[in-house]
C-alpha positions as CSV (number, residue, x, y, z in Angstrom):
1,M,105.5,56.4,110.0
2,T,108.0,54.9,112.4
3,A,107.2,53.5,115.9
4,I,109.0,56.5,117.4
5,T,106.9,59.0,115.5
6,A,103.6,57.1,116.3
7,E,104.5,57.0,120.0
8,L,105.4,60.7,120.1
9,Q,102.3,61.8,118.2
10,A,100.1,59.7,120.4
11,N,101.4,61.4,123.5
12,V,102.1,64.9,122.0
13,H,99.6,66.6,124.2
14,A,100.1,64.4,127.2
15,S,103.7,64.1,128.4
16,L,106.2,65.4,125.9
17,H,108.4,66.4,128.8
18,A,109.4,62.7,129.0
19,V,111.0,62.9,125.5
20,D,114.7,62.9,125.6
21,P,117.1,64.4,123.0
22,A,118.5,61.0,122.2
23,T,115.1,59.8,121.0
24,L,114.6,63.0,119.0
25,S,118.0,62.6,117.3
26,R,116.9,59.2,115.9
27,M,113.9,60.8,114.2
28,S,114.1,61.9,110.5
29,T,113.6,65.5,109.5
30,R,110.2,64.6,108.2
31,E,109.2,63.1,111.5
32,L,110.5,66.2,113.4
33,D,108.5,68.3,110.9
34,G,105.4,66.4,112.0
35,L,106.2,66.7,115.7
36,F,107.0,70.4,115.3
37,A,103.7,71.1,113.6
38,E,101.8,69.6,116.6
39,L,103.6,71.7,119.3
40,R,102.5,75.0,120.7
41,P,104.7,78.1,120.7
42,A,107.0,78.6,123.6
43,D,106.5,81.5,126.0
44,L,109.3,84.1,126.1
45,G,109.2,83.9,129.9
46,E,110.2,80.2,129.8
47,L,113.3,80.9,127.9
48,Q,115.1,83.4,130.1
49,G,118.7,82.5,131.0
50,R,121.0,79.8,129.7
51,K,119.6,76.9,127.7
52,R,121.6,73.8,126.8
53,G,121.5,73.0,123.1
54,R,121.7,69.8,121.2
55,V,121.7,69.4,117.4
56,L,119.1,66.7,116.5
57,A,118.9,66.6,112.7
58,L,120.7,68.0,109.7
59,A,119.0,68.4,106.3
60,G,120.1,65.8,103.7
61,I,121.3,63.0,106.0
62,D,118.0,61.2,106.6
63,W,119.4,58.3,104.5
64,V,121.7,57.5,107.4
65,P,120.1,54.8,109.6
66,A,118.3,56.3,112.7
67,E,120.6,54.6,115.2
68,A,123.7,55.9,113.5
69,R,122.3,59.5,113.3
70,G,121.5,59.3,117.0
71,L,125.0,58.2,117.8
72,V,126.6,60.9,115.7
73,F,124.5,63.7,117.2
74,G,125.0,62.2,120.6
75,L,128.8,62.4,120.1
76,L,128.5,65.9,118.7
77,A,126.6,67.0,121.8
78,E,129.6,65.9,124.0
79,L,132.1,68.1,122.1
80,P,132.8,71.5,123.8
81,L,131.6,73.6,120.8
82,W,128.1,74.9,120.6
83,Q,126.7,74.9,124.2
84,G,123.2,76.4,123.5
85,K,121.7,79.8,123.8
86,I,121.5,82.5,126.3
87,F,118.2,84.6,126.5
88,E,118.0,88.0,128.1
89,G,114.6,89.6,127.6
90,E,113.8,89.9,123.9
91,F,117.5,89.4,123.0
92,G,119.8,86.4,123.0
93,A,123.1,84.9,121.7
94,N,124.6,81.5,121.1
95,A,127.0,80.2,123.7
96,W,130.1,78.6,122.3
97,L,133.0,76.6,123.9
98,L,133.1,75.3,127.5
99,P,130.2,75.8,129.9
100,S,132.5,77.6,132.4
101,F,133.9,79.9,129.7
102,A,131.1,80.7,127.2
103,L,131.9,82.9,124.2
104,Q,128.7,84.6,123.1
105,F,128.4,85.0,119.4
106,A,125.6,85.2,116.8
107,R,123.1,87.5,118.5
108,F,119.4,87.4,117.8
109,L,116.1,89.1,118.5
110,V,113.3,87.1,120.0
111,R,109.6,87.7,119.1
112,E,106.4,85.9,118.5
113,A,105.6,85.5,114.8
114,P,103.9,83.3,112.3
115,A,105.9,80.3,111.1
116,L,107.8,81.0,107.9
117,E,105.9,78.2,106.2
118,G,102.4,79.0,107.5
119,E,102.2,76.4,110.3
120,G,100.8,78.7,113.1
121,E,102.7,80.8,115.6
122,V,106.3,80.3,116.7
123,L,108.8,82.1,118.9
124,R,111.2,83.4,116.2
125,L,114.9,84.0,116.8
126,D,115.9,86.5,114.1
127,Y,119.6,86.9,113.5
128,D,119.2,90.0,111.3
129,V,120.7,92.4,113.8
130,A,123.5,94.9,113.4
131,A,125.9,93.1,115.8
132,N,126.1,90.1,113.4
133,P,128.3,89.7,110.3
134,K,126.2,89.8,107.1
135,L,126.7,86.0,106.6
136,L,124.7,85.3,109.8
137,R,121.9,87.8,109.2
138,N,119.9,85.4,107.0
139,I,119.5,82.9,109.8
140,V,116.1,82.5,111.4
141,C,115.2,79.9,114.1
142,E,111.6,78.9,115.0
143,L,110.9,77.5,118.4
144,R,108.1,75.6,120.0
145,R,107.6,74.0,123.5
146,L,108.2,70.3,123.9
147,G,107.4,70.2,127.6
148,P,108.5,71.8,130.8
149,G,112.0,73.3,130.2
150,Q,112.3,71.6,126.8
151,F,112.0,73.2,123.4
152,L,112.2,72.0,119.8
153,A,113.6,74.5,117.2
154,R,114.4,74.5,113.6
155,L,117.1,76.6,111.9
156,K,116.4,78.1,108.5
157,I,118.3,80.3,106.2
158,R,116.6,82.9,104.0
159,W,117.8,82.2,100.5
160,R,116.5,84.4,97.8
161,D,113.3,85.4,99.8
162,R,112.7,81.7,100.6
163,P,113.3,79.9,103.8
164,V,115.5,76.8,103.5
165,Q,115.6,74.4,106.4
166,V,119.0,73.4,107.6
167,L,118.7,71.6,110.9
168,Y,116.7,70.9,114.1
169,F,118.0,71.4,117.6
170,S,116.6,71.2,121.1
171,L,117.1,73.5,124.0
172,S,116.6,72.5,127.7
173,T,116.9,74.1,131.1
């Protein structure tokens, strides 16, 4: 267990709102798995409107040193590509391109559900909706609350009736 993980787990119920995305992006996928397991589900009401997104971890690159991963994901966050998600009631979409001109693509349905791998309840973002191309319909995101206005989410792909974890991302107000 790294010092970052120990610090986060010691304070998981106290003040996670103080955790910034840069710290999270230096954590390994396994460390983020442990943190995610400790969090409680987000409330749909907290997610309404536009949420800024940041990719934190990608499956298969934990061998890269933590500082380098943090730097790469920090630079990626500065590019005008994926901006985050927009929530409207029980529906939502991904926001792409510049903040002033957001293209909404990859829609999803939001609902409370059990975690795909049996770790309690999550807020599930299910991309299996008619508006999406078939390629996107196997995407499922699971979301939990980090702190006020901050959320930790993991993206999985359903592959042959089995969820395969692809990445972690954060959303913030």
